[in-house]
C-alpha positions as CSV (number, residue, x, y, z in Angstrom):
1,M,-44.0,204.6,-170.1
2,K,-43.2,205.1,-166.5
3,R,-41.9,202.5,-164.0
4,V,-43.0,202.5,-160.3
5,R,-42.2,200.3,-157.5
6,I,-44.6,199.3,-154.7
7,N,-42.9,198.2,-151.5
8,T,-44.0,195.3,-149.3
9,G,-46.9,196.4,-147.0
10,K,-48.0,199.0,-149.5
11,I,-50.6,199.0,-152.3
12,G,-51.1,201.4,-155.2
13,L,-54.2,202.7,-156.9
14,V,-53.7,203.9,-160.5
15,F,-55.6,206.9,-161.8
16,K,-55.8,208.4,-165.2
17,R,-57.1,212.0,-165.6
18,G,-58.6,211.6,-162.1
19,D,-60.5,208.4,-162.8
20,Y,-59.7,205.2,-161.0
21,Q,-58.2,202.5,-163.3
22,R,-56.8,199.6,-161.3
23,V,-55.0,198.4,-158.2
24,I,-51.4,197.3,-158.2
25,E,-49.7,195.3,-155.4
26,A,-46.1,195.1,-154.1
27,G,-43.6,194.9,-156.9
28,T,-42.5,196.8,-160.1
29,H,-45.1,198.1,-162.5
30,W,-45.2,200.2,-165.7
31,L,-47.6,203.1,-166.1
32,S,-48.7,204.3,-169.5
33,F,-48.8,208.0,-170.5
34,G,-51.2,210.1,-168.3
35,E,-51.4,207.5,-165.5
36,M,-50.4,208.2,-161.9
37,V,-50.4,206.1,-158.8
38,Y,-51.4,206.8,-155.2
39,V,-49.6,204.6,-152.7
40,Y,-51.4,203.5,-149.5
41,D,-50.0,202.0,-146.3
42,M,-51.9,198.7,-145.8
43,S,-51.5,198.9,-142.0
44,Q,-53.7,202.0,-142.0
45,A,-57.4,202.5,-142.9
46,F,-58.3,203.2,-146.5
47,H,-59.5,206.7,-146.9
48,P,-60.6,207.1,-150.6
49,T,-60.4,210.3,-152.4
50,Q,-63.7,209.6,-154.1
51,N,-66.9,207.8,-153.1
52,L,-66.1,204.4,-151.8
53,N,-68.7,202.8,-154.1
54,L,-66.7,203.8,-157.2
55,F,-63.7,201.8,-156.0
56,L,-65.7,198.8,-154.9
57,R,-66.8,198.2,-158.6
58,D,-63.3,196.8,-159.0
59,E,-63.6,193.2,-157.8
60,K,-59.8,192.9,-157.2
61,L,-59.8,196.0,-155.0
62,R,-63.0,194.8,-153.2
63,E,-61.2,191.5,-152.4
64,A,-58.3,193.5,-150.9
65,L,-60.5,195.4,-148.5
66,I,-62.5,194.8,-145.3
67,I,-65.7,196.8,-145.4
68,V,-67.4,197.7,-142.1
69,E,-70.8,199.3,-142.1
70,V,-72.1,200.8,-138.9
71,S,-75.8,201.7,-138.8
72,D,-77.5,204.4,-136.9
73,N,-77.8,203.5,-133.1
74,E,-74.7,201.4,-133.5
75,I,-71.0,201.6,-132.8
76,A,-68.2,199.1,-133.7
77,L,-65.2,198.3,-131.6
78,K,-62.1,197.9,-133.7
79,Y,-59.4,195.5,-132.6
80,D,-55.9,195.4,-134.3
81,D,-54.2,192.0,-133.8
82,G,-56.5,191.3,-130.9
83,N,-56.0,194.7,-129.1
84,F,-58.7,197.3,-128.8
85,Q,-57.8,200.4,-130.8
86,S,-60.8,202.6,-131.6
87,V,-64.6,203.1,-131.7
88,L,-66.3,203.4,-135.1
89,K,-69.4,205.6,-135.2
90,P,-72.2,205.2,-137.8
91,G,-70.8,205.2,-141.3
92,R,-68.9,203.0,-143.8
93,Y,-65.2,202.1,-143.2
94,A,-62.6,200.3,-145.3
95,F,-59.4,198.5,-144.1
96,W,-56.7,196.7,-146.0
97,K,-56.4,193.0,-145.6
98,G,-53.1,191.1,-145.2
99,V,-51.0,193.2,-142.8
100,V,-53.1,193.8,-139.7
101,D,-55.5,191.2,-138.4
102,Y,-58.6,193.3,-137.9
103,S,-61.6,192.3,-135.9
104,F,-64.8,194.2,-135.0
105,I,-67.6,193.9,-132.4
106,K,-70.8,195.7,-133.3
107,I,-72.8,197.2,-130.5
108,D,-76.5,197.9,-130.7
109,L,-76.9,201.1,-128.7
110,S,-80.7,200.8,-128.7
111,K,-80.3,198.2,-125.9
112,V,-79.4,199.1,-122.3
113,E,-77.7,195.9,-121.0
114,I,-74.2,195.2,-122.0
115,D,-74.2,191.5,-123.1
116,E,-71.6,191.4,-125.9
117,G,-69.0,189.8,-123.6
118,I,-66.7,192.9,-123.7
119,G,-64.2,193.0,-120.9
120,R,-64.4,195.6,-118.2
121,E,-60.9,196.8,-119.0
122,V,-62.2,197.8,-122.5
123,L,-65.4,199.4,-121.2
124,S,-63.4,201.5,-118.8
125,R,-61.2,203.0,-121.5
126,P,-61.6,206.8,-122.2
127,L,-62.7,206.1,-125.7
128,M,-65.8,204.3,-124.4
129,L,-66.9,206.9,-121.8
130,P,-69.2,208.8,-124.2
131,F,-71.2,205.5,-124.8
132,I,-71.3,204.2,-121.2
133,R,-73.5,204.9,-118.2
134,A,-71.8,203.8,-114.9
135,Y,-73.4,203.3,-111.5
136,S,-71.7,202.3,-108.2
137,V,-73.3,200.4,-105.3
138,A,-71.2,200.6,-102.1
139,S,-70.5,197.7,-99.9
140,H,-73.0,198.9,-97.2
141,E,-75.7,199.5,-99.8
142,K,-78.2,197.8,-102.1
143,G,-79.6,199.3,-105.3
144,I,-82.7,198.9,-107.4
145,L,-82.5,199.2,-111.2
146,F,-85.2,201.0,-113.1
147,I,-85.2,200.8,-117.0
148,D,-87.6,203.1,-118.8
149,G,-89.4,203.7,-115.5
150,K,-89.9,199.9,-114.8
151,F,-88.5,198.0,-111.9
152,E,-85.8,195.6,-113.3
153,R,-83.9,194.0,-110.5
154,I,-82.0,194.4,-107.2
155,L,-78.3,195.3,-107.5
156,E,-75.8,194.0,-104.9
157,K,-72.6,195.9,-104.2
158,G,-70.4,196.6,-107.2
159,E,-70.0,198.6,-110.3
160,Y,-72.6,198.4,-113.1
161,L,-72.2,199.6,-116.7
162,F,-75.0,200.2,-119.2
163,W,-75.1,201.5,-122.8
164,K,-75.9,205.2,-123.1
165,N,-79.0,205.9,-125.2
166,S,-82.4,207.6,-125.1
167,I,-83.9,205.0,-122.7
168,P,-83.9,206.4,-119.1
169,V,-82.0,204.3,-116.6
170,M,-82.2,205.0,-112.9
171,V,-80.6,203.4,-109.8
172,L,-82.0,204.0,-106.4
173,K,-79.9,203.0,-103.4
174,A,-80.5,202.3,-99.7
175,D,-78.1,202.2,-96.8
176,M,-78.4,198.7,-95.3
177,R,-76.5,199.5,-92.1
178,Q,-78.0,200.1,-88.6
179,L,-79.3,203.6,-88.7
180,Q,-80.5,206.1,-86.1
181,M,-83.8,208.1,-86.2
182,E,-84.4,211.1,-84.0
183,V,-88.0,212.2,-83.2
184,S,-87.0,215.5,-81.6
185,G,-88.9,218.4,-80.0
186,Q,-92.3,216.7,-79.8
187,E,-94.6,219.0,-77.8
188,I,-97.2,216.8,-76.1
189,L,-99.9,217.2,-73.5
190,T,-100.1,214.6,-70.7
191,K,-103.4,213.3,-69.3
192,D,-103.3,216.0,-66.6
193,K,-102.7,218.7,-69.3
194,A,-99.0,219.2,-68.5
195,A,-97.3,220.5,-71.6
196,L,-93.8,219.1,-72.2
197,R,-91.3,218.5,-75.0
198,V,-90.0,215.0,-75.6
199,N,-87.0,213.8,-77.6
200,F,-87.2,210.2,-78.7
201,S,-84.6,208.1,-80.6
202,A,-84.7,204.7,-82.2
203,Q,-82.5,202.4,-84.3
204,Y,-83.8,200.9,-87.5
205,K,-82.5,198.9,-90.5
206,V,-83.7,198.4,-94.0
207,V,-84.3,194.6,-94.5
208,D,-86.4,194.7,-97.7
209,I,-85.2,197.3,-100.2
210,E,-88.0,196.5,-102.7
211,K,-90.7,197.3,-100.2
212,A,-88.7,200.4,-98.9
213,L,-88.0,202.0,-102.3
214,V,-90.6,200.5,-104.7
215,D,-93.8,199.8,-102.7
216,N,-93.5,202.9,-100.5
217,K,-92.6,206.5,-101.1
218,D,-90.2,208.2,-98.7
219,F,-90.2,205.3,-96.2
220,E,-88.1,207.1,-93.7
221,R,-90.6,209.9,-93.4
222,Q,-93.4,207.4,-93.0
223,L,-91.5,205.6,-90.2
224,Y,-90.9,209.0,-88.5
225,V,-94.6,209.8,-88.5
226,L,-95.5,206.3,-87.2
227,M,-93.1,206.8,-84.2
228,Q,-94.4,210.3,-83.6
229,L,-98.1,209.2,-83.5
230,A,-97.3,206.2,-81.2
231,L,-95.3,208.4,-78.9
232,R,-98.1,211.0,-78.7
233,E,-100.8,208.3,-78.2
234,F,-99.0,206.7,-75.2
235,I,-97.9,209.8,-73.4
236,G,-101.4,211.2,-73.8
237,T,-102.8,208.4,-71.5
238,L,-100.4,209.2,-68.7
239,K,-100.2,211.8,-66.0
240,L,-96.9,213.7,-65.6
241,D,-95.9,211.7,-62.5
242,E,-96.8,208.5,-64.2
243,L,-94.8,209.4,-67.3
244,L,-91.7,210.1,-65.2
245,E,-92.1,206.8,-63.4
246,K,-92.8,204.7,-66.5
247,K,-90.4,206.4,-68.9
248,E,-88.9,203.0,-69.8
249,E,-92.3,201.6,-70.8
250,V,-92.7,204.2,-73.5
251,A,-90.1,202.6,-75.7
252,D,-91.8,199.2,-75.5
253,Y,-95.1,200.6,-76.5
254,V,-93.8,202.5,-79.4
255,L,-91.8,199.5,-80.6
256,Q,-94.8,197.2,-80.4
257,S,-97.1,199.8,-82.1
258,V,-94.9,200.4,-85.1
259,K,-93.4,196.9,-85.5
260,G,-96.0,195.6,-88.0
261,K,-96.3,198.8,-90.0
262,A,-92.5,199.1,-90.2
263,A,-92.3,195.6,-91.7
264,E,-94.6,196.8,-94.5
265,L,-92.1,199.6,-95.1
266,G,-89.3,197.0,-95.4
267,V,-87.8,198.2,-92.1
268,K,-87.0,196.6,-88.8
269,V,-87.0,198.8,-85.7
270,G,-84.5,198.0,-82.9
271,A,-83.6,199.6,-79.6
272,S,-85.4,202.8,-78.8
273,G,-86.1,205.1,-75.9
274,I,-86.9,208.6,-74.6
275,R,-83.7,210.7,-74.6
276,D,-85.1,213.8,-72.9
277,I,-88.2,215.1,-71.2
278,I,-88.1,218.9,-71.2
279,L,-90.6,220.8,-69.0
280,P,-91.6,224.4,-69.5
281,G,-90.2,227.0,-67.2
282,E,-93.1,227.4,-64.9
283,M,-93.6,223.6,-64.6
284,K,-89.9,223.1,-64.0
285,E,-90.0,225.7,-61.1
286,I,-93.0,224.0,-59.5
287,M,-91.3,220.6,-59.8
288,N,-88.2,222.0,-58.2
289,H,-90.3,223.4,-55.3
290,V,-92.0,220.0,-54.8
291,L,-88.6,218.3,-54.9
292,V,-87.2,220.7,-52.3
293,A,-90.2,220.3,-50.1
294,E,-90.0,216.5,-50.3
295,K,-86.3,216.6,-49.4
296,K,-86.9,219.0,-46.5
297,A,-89.6,216.7,-45.2
298,Q,-87.2,213.7,-45.5
299,A,-84.5,215.7,-43.7
300,N,-86.9,216.6,-40.9
301,V,-87.9,213.0,-40.5
302,I,-84.2,211.9,-40.3
303,T,-83.5,214.8,-37.8
304,R,-86.4,213.8,-35.6
305,R,-85.3,210.1,-35.7
306,E,-81.7,211.1,-34.7
307,E,-82.9,213.4,-31.9
308,T,-85.1,210.6,-30.6
309,A,-82.3,208.1,-30.7
310,S,-80.0,210.7,-29.0
311,T,-82.5,211.4,-26.2
312,R,-83.0,207.7,-25.6
313,S,-79.3,207.2,-25.4
314,L,-79.0,210.1,-22.9
315,L,-81.8,208.6,-20.8
316,N,-80.1,205.3,-20.7
317,T,-76.8,206.9,-19.7
318,A,-78.6,208.9,-16.9
319,K,-80.1,205.7,-15.5
320,L,-76.7,204.0,-15.4
321,M,-75.1,207.0,-13.7
322,E,-77.9,207.1,-11.2
323,D,-77.3,203.5,-10.2
324,N,-73.5,203.8,-10.3
325,P,-71.9,206.9,-8.6
326,M,-68.5,206.0,-9.9
327,L,-69.7,206.1,-13.5
328,F,-71.2,209.6,-12.7
329,K,-67.8,210.7,-11.4
330,L,-66.0,209.4,-14.5
331,K,-68.4,211.2,-16.8
332,E,-67.9,214.4,-14.8
333,M,-64.1,214.0,-15.2
334,E,-64.5,213.4,-19.0
335,Y,-66.4,216.6,-19.5
336,T,-63.9,218.5,-17.3
337,E,-61.1,217.1,-19.6
338,K,-62.9,218.3,-22.7
339,I,-63.3,221.8,-21.2
340,A,-59.6,221.9,-20.3
341,E,-58.6,221.0,-23.9
342,K,-60.4,224.0,-25.2
343,I,-59.1,226.5,-22.7
344,N,-55.5,227.8,-22.7
345,S,-55.6,229.6,-19.4
346,I,-58.1,230.2,-16.5
347,S,-58.3,233.3,-14.3
348,L,-60.3,232.8,-11.2
349,S,-61.4,235.0,-8.3
350,G,-62.8,233.4,-5.2
351,G,-62.1,230.0,-3.8
352,N,-65.3,228.1,-4.3
353,V,-64.5,227.0,-7.9
354,V,-60.9,226.1,-7.1
355,D,-62.1,224.1,-4.1
356,Q,-64.6,222.2,-6.2
357,L,-62.1,221.3,-8.9
358,R,-59.6,220.2,-6.2
359,D,-62.3,218.1,-4.7
360,I,-63.1,216.5,-8.1
361,F,-59.6,215.5,-9.0
362,A,-58.6,214.6,-5.5
363,R,-61.3,212.0,-5.4
């Protein structure tokens, strides 16, 4: 006979010649010849040395265990005293009753949506990462959820978690802010066959993400083509001079032309306009010559106008001096003073000039 003691929180399994015999709980026990005992910590999982079914034939042992069976396409979340501890993959597990309060949540991984009421703090744990698909929608975005290739719903800003399995999950996102589109380098012929290059810009905003991403493919490219065609259509009806004069009207035409079609794309077009009109080298040179000629003509007109005004003023002055000898003498003295200001010294020979100057100032 052999006496063994099982401490509190422990449990013993008695074997004889390798075969399981019975379970013994905390306390003192006697073992017969050939028997031996394996002591297990009841706060830990039970890992049998043989097939678990052999032990479960003992009703007493079966009552002391919690058996958890996890099927294929399932996992189980194990909680110890209410705290998440581990993830159980497919298989059969046994835990001792009495010391730790175990609880389990089974997860069906054949589903996509997480609807088991599991807190986000648990789902974000490193142990859960192999089983979770995460998608983020920023504050300036909206998203569309596709499950198995089918449109499911629109996602607002936030973090979204789904179970990872063989079912494909995809999230398409669109920027909901005011955006800028550049229609650059458009080579267009005007009505008078003038070749030029136009840069056009427009603001737009996605207002219906379902139309933009589900009902249409590459909505931004389609919007670009709509603006391009409207721009070409309008400029092709104008001569070069008319285009330069009506440049502001181009934006209004393009906006009205694409407004309805843009709504079908889920987009609203805002402010727009021509940014640049670039002429080819020869055309630019001709335009410069025309501009120079126009400016010269304007300068000549102004010069002639000033000359006419000056002549008219001189004529009026002459008439006044003719009627008033004193005014003539004052004008004569004014010009003499101006001459004297510009001359430092005067050398004269002969008396006629001196006599004339003396006569002028004497009077």
